C-alpha positions as CSV (number, residue, x, y, z in Angstrom):
1,M,183.0,158.6,206.8
2,A,180.2,157.0,208.9
3,R,178.5,159.3,211.4
4,K,176.3,158.3,214.3
5,T,172.7,159.4,214.1
6,Q,171.9,162.0,216.7
7,P,169.2,161.2,219.3
8,G,165.8,162.7,218.7
9,K,162.2,161.8,217.9
10,V,161.7,158.1,217.2
11,P,160.6,157.7,213.6
12,D,157.1,156.5,212.7
13,A,156.4,152.9,212.1
14,I,157.3,151.6,208.6
15,R,154.0,150.4,207.3
16,D,154.2,150.9,203.5
17,E,156.8,151.1,200.7
18,T,157.0,154.9,200.8
19,A,157.9,154.9,204.4
20,L,160.5,152.1,203.8
21,E,162.1,154.1,201.0
22,G,162.3,157.2,203.2
23,A,163.9,155.1,206.0
24,I,166.4,153.6,203.6
25,T,167.4,157.0,202.5
26,A,167.9,158.1,206.1
27,L,169.9,154.9,206.9
28,R,172.1,155.4,203.9
29,A,173.1,158.8,205.2
30,C,174.3,157.2,208.4
31,E,177.0,155.2,206.5
32,P,176.9,156.1,202.8
33,R,179.8,153.9,201.6
34,L,178.6,150.7,203.2
35,F,174.9,150.9,202.5
36,G,175.4,152.5,199.1
37,R,177.5,149.4,198.1
38,L,174.9,146.9,199.5
39,L,171.9,148.7,198.0
40,N,173.6,148.9,194.6
41,V,173.9,145.1,194.7
42,C,170.5,144.0,196.2
43,G,168.3,146.7,194.7
44,A,164.8,147.1,196.2
45,I,164.2,145.9,199.8
46,P,161.0,144.0,200.4
47,L,158.6,145.3,203.0
48,R,157.5,141.8,204.1
49,P,154.7,142.9,206.5
50,R,153.0,140.5,208.9
51,P,149.8,141.1,210.9
52,A,150.3,142.5,214.3
53,D,148.2,139.8,216.0
54,F,148.4,136.2,217.2
55,N,148.7,134.9,213.7
56,G,151.7,137.2,212.9
57,L,153.5,136.2,216.0
58,A,152.7,132.5,215.5
59,W,154.3,132.7,212.1
60,I,157.5,134.0,213.7
61,I,157.5,131.3,216.3
62,I,157.0,128.7,213.7
63,S,159.8,130.0,211.5
64,Q,162.4,129.7,214.3
65,Q,165.5,127.6,213.4
66,V,164.0,126.1,210.2
67,S,164.4,127.0,206.6
68,T,161.9,129.3,204.9
69,A,160.5,126.4,202.9
70,S,159.9,124.4,206.0
71,A,158.4,127.3,207.9
72,D,156.0,128.0,205.0
73,A,154.9,124.3,204.9
74,I,154.3,124.1,208.6
75,H,152.5,127.4,208.7
76,A,150.3,126.3,205.8
77,R,149.3,123.1,207.8
78,F,148.8,125.2,211.0
79,S,146.6,127.7,209.2
80,A,144.5,124.9,207.5
81,R,143.9,123.2,210.8
82,F,143.3,126.4,212.8
83,P,141.7,129.0,210.4
84,G,142.3,132.5,211.7
85,A,144.6,131.1,214.4
86,E,142.5,132.2,217.3
87,P,144.1,131.7,220.8
88,A,141.0,129.9,222.1
89,A,141.4,127.2,219.3
90,I,145.0,126.7,220.3
91,L,144.2,126.3,223.9
92,A,141.4,123.8,223.1
93,A,143.7,121.7,220.8
94,S,145.7,118.7,222.1
95,D,149.5,118.5,221.8
96,G,148.9,115.8,219.2
97,E,146.8,118.0,217.0
98,L,149.4,120.7,217.1
99,R,152.2,118.1,216.4
100,L,150.4,117.1,213.2
101,C,151.1,120.6,211.9
102,G,154.8,119.8,212.1
103,L,155.4,121.8,215.3
104,S,158.1,120.8,217.7
105,G,157.5,120.4,221.5
106,P,159.1,123.7,222.4
107,K,157.1,125.6,219.7
108,I,153.8,124.0,220.9
109,R,154.5,125.1,224.5
110,T,155.4,128.6,223.3
111,L,152.2,128.9,221.2
112,Q,150.1,127.6,224.2
113,A,151.8,130.0,226.6
114,L,151.1,132.9,224.1
115,A,147.5,131.9,223.6
116,K,147.0,131.7,227.4
117,A,148.6,135.1,228.0
118,L,146.3,136.7,225.4
119,A,143.2,134.9,226.7
120,E,144.0,136.0,230.3
121,G,144.7,139.6,229.3
122,R,148.4,139.5,230.4
123,L,149.5,140.5,226.9
124,D,147.7,142.8,224.5
125,L,149.3,142.7,221.0
126,S,147.1,145.5,219.7
127,A,148.5,147.9,222.4
128,L,152.2,147.2,221.7
129,S,152.5,149.6,218.8
130,A,151.8,152.5,221.2
131,L,154.6,151.5,223.5
132,P,158.3,152.4,223.2
133,A,160.3,149.5,221.6
134,R,162.0,148.5,224.9
135,Q,158.6,148.2,226.7
136,A,157.0,146.3,223.8
137,H,160.0,144.0,223.7
138,A,159.8,143.4,227.5
139,A,156.0,142.6,227.3
140,L,156.7,140.0,224.6
141,T,159.6,138.3,226.3
142,A,157.6,138.0,229.5
143,V,155.7,135.2,227.9
144,H,157.4,131.8,228.4
145,G,159.2,130.7,225.3
146,I,159.3,134.0,223.5
147,G,162.9,135.1,223.4
148,P,164.6,138.3,222.2
149,W,164.8,137.1,218.5
150,T,161.1,136.5,218.3
151,A,160.3,139.8,220.0
152,D,162.6,141.7,217.6
153,L,161.1,140.1,214.6
154,F,157.6,141.0,215.8
155,L,158.7,144.6,216.3
156,L,160.2,144.6,212.8
157,F,157.7,142.9,210.6
158,C,154.4,143.1,212.5
159,L,154.7,146.5,214.1
160,G,157.1,148.1,211.5
161,H,159.5,149.4,214.2
162,P,162.4,151.1,212.4
163,D,165.0,150.5,215.1
164,A,164.5,146.9,216.2
165,W,167.8,145.1,215.9
166,P,167.9,141.2,216.3
167,A,171.5,141.0,217.2
168,G,171.3,137.3,217.9
169,D,170.2,136.4,214.4
170,L,172.9,134.2,212.8
171,A,172.1,135.3,209.2
172,L,172.4,138.9,210.2
173,Q,175.8,138.2,211.9
174,E,177.0,136.4,208.8
175,A,175.7,139.1,206.5
176,L,177.7,141.7,208.5
177,R,180.8,139.5,208.4
178,L,180.7,139.4,204.6
179,A,179.7,143.0,204.2
180,L,182.5,144.3,206.4
181,R,184.9,141.6,205.1
182,L,185.7,140.3,208.6
183,A,187.7,137.2,209.2
184,E,185.2,135.7,211.7
185,R,181.5,136.0,212.3
186,P,180.9,138.7,214.9
187,S,179.0,138.0,218.1
188,A,175.7,139.4,219.0
189,R,177.5,141.9,221.4
190,E,179.8,143.0,218.6
191,I,177.1,143.7,216.1
192,E,175.1,145.4,218.8
193,A,178.0,147.8,219.3
194,R,178.6,148.2,215.5
195,A,175.0,149.1,214.9
196,E,174.9,151.9,217.4
197,R,175.9,154.4,214.6
198,W,172.7,153.4,212.7
199,R,170.2,154.4,215.3
200,P,167.2,155.0,215.0
201,W,167.3,153.0,211.7
202,R,168.8,149.7,212.9
203,G,165.7,147.7,211.9
204,V,166.1,149.1,208.4
205,A,169.8,148.1,208.4
206,A,168.7,144.6,209.3
207,R,166.3,144.5,206.3
208,V,169.1,145.7,204.0
209,L,171.7,143.3,205.3
210,W,169.2,140.3,205.0
211,A,168.4,141.2,201.5
212,W,172.0,141.6,200.6
213,Y,172.9,138.3,202.2
214,R,170.2,136.5,200.3
215,H,171.6,138.0,197.1
216,A,175.1,137.0,198.0
217,R,174.1,133.4,198.8
218,E,172.1,133.1,195.5
219,H,175.1,134.4,193.6
220,E,177.4,131.9,195.4
221,R,175.1,129.0,194.5
222,A,174.8,130.1,190.9
223,T,178.6,130.4,190.6
224,S,179.2,126.9,192.2
225,R,176.8,125.4,189.6
226,A,178.5,127.1,186.6
């Protein structure tokens, strides 16, 4: 039977494989049947760390609403044109130069707003790891164009926060639908409520669900080709 994690000290950031393994063990104790079943299928969960700087956040912005392959291709062009991805270089670039990387208009405006916030000192990415998740999230979403999903992904993969929960992520919603054998994909509000029992390991739950969903999709494609 699932049990809700009792409130207490917020766990340390997940920065290496050992920390991730310990966090997965703690998550599994929150709901043994569900996560035992998912982990038995998908096996090891990738850490997938990203730098907690402008480049790491830029990668998340670039990856919004595109496939992984497209995001990798766009980011490769972006990195080649702007080595090190310094905010000053983005501010000095024209919209046309940024568009040559494959960036859409909204993503160009978000990257420019982010670069400006960093240059003016209104946002300090290096200081976010010392803040509670709620405050770090609020600091990120204060920048024009950075929404909750982008902020949650930065908390998860750049800061290693164990409890960030991107409830608006469609893949996460679909993963939970399949994992719980629901008739319809749950809403962001519904999965927010469902994940309360996994605090303070909701970010770890997201990692497990994403990994399991990728495995399920690959299995479905392999079966359809057979």
